[in-house]
Every structure is written in structure tokens, then in C-alpha cells.
N, C-alpha and C positions, 0 to 999 in steps of 0.2 A: 187861822190855820192851826192844825193840830201840831203840838209839840211832842216829839217822841225820840227815843234813842236812835241815832243814825240820821237825824235830820240834817239837811244840807243848807239850812236857812242862813247860816253864817258865811257860806261859800257862794251863794247865789250870784252876788255882784261880780265876783272873780270869774265864775264860770261863764256868765254872759259876756264879760269883757274878753275872755279868752276865745270864745266862739266867734265874736265879732272880729277879733284880730285874725283868726284863722280863715274866716269866711266873711269878708267885709260886705258882700252882697247877699247876706243871709244864706238861705238854703234850707236843708232839712237836717234835723238832728234826731238822735235816738237816745231816750232816757231809759236805760235798762232797769234802773231801780227807782222808779218814779215816786213811790211813797205818797207823800202829801201833794205832789205835783208842783212844789214850789219852783223847782228848776225849769220844768216844762212850761209852766205859766209865764215865768219871766222871759224865757226864750221866745215864746209865742208873742209876747208883748213887744219884743225886740225885732219882730218880723220873721222869725224862723218858723218853718214848718216843723212840727214835733210829733214823733211817734213815742208813746209812753208804754212802759211795761213794768209789771211788778207781780210778785208771787201772791201778795195779799189781795183779797177780793175788794176790800174797802178802797184800795188804790184805784180800781177801775172807776168807781163812782166819782172819786175826786178828779180823776183825769177827764172824765166826761164833763164835769162841771167847769173846771179851770182851763182845760186845753181845747177840747172839741167844741165847747160852747162858743168859741171865738172863730169858728170856721167861716171863711168867706161865703161858703154856700148858704149858711144860715142867714147872713146879712142880705145876700142876693134874693133869697126866698122872701124874707121879710119885706124888702123894698118892693118886690113885685106885688105882694099882697097889699101893701100900703098904697102903691100907685093905683091898683085896681079899685080899692075902696075909695080913693080920692075922686075917681071918675063917676061914682054913684051920685 
């Protein structure tokens, strides 16, 4: 991950724990200042749906990589393709 001024990397564990305390059954969260997507990625791995936003355009690329890449839709599509190929 990229290190930069304003990184929440030291707070990630606390933020995830707080979100789990407030919403034990997961849910959806909004990361308004996503930056390197550390928080969004950790929340996604904890079972939360994540919307990420940031002013910097590089943050969009990181969010696509670390947050959207784990979308269930992608897994479902991949499994469908694998199943189809296995029948050949």
C-alpha cells in the first residue's frame, strides 16, 4: 500500500472493530476519504458492503482494485464461466 500524509493505516483495526460493534450483521458503509482504500478494503474483508469516494483520481483506481474487485458479482460470473468450461 501507498504511504502518504493522512493515511488511516494505524486506525484501520479500530475502525473495523467500531463498525462491527455498531453493525454486528455487517451492512453497507461509506468511506468518504478513501485515499489508498485501506479502510474500505478492511471493511470489505470483514463482510461490509463499501462505497468509496475521494477527490484524487488515483484513489478511484485503488478502490477498483481493493474494493470492487471483491464484489460477489465477479465471483458469480467467474464460477459460471468455470462451470461452463468444465462441461466441455
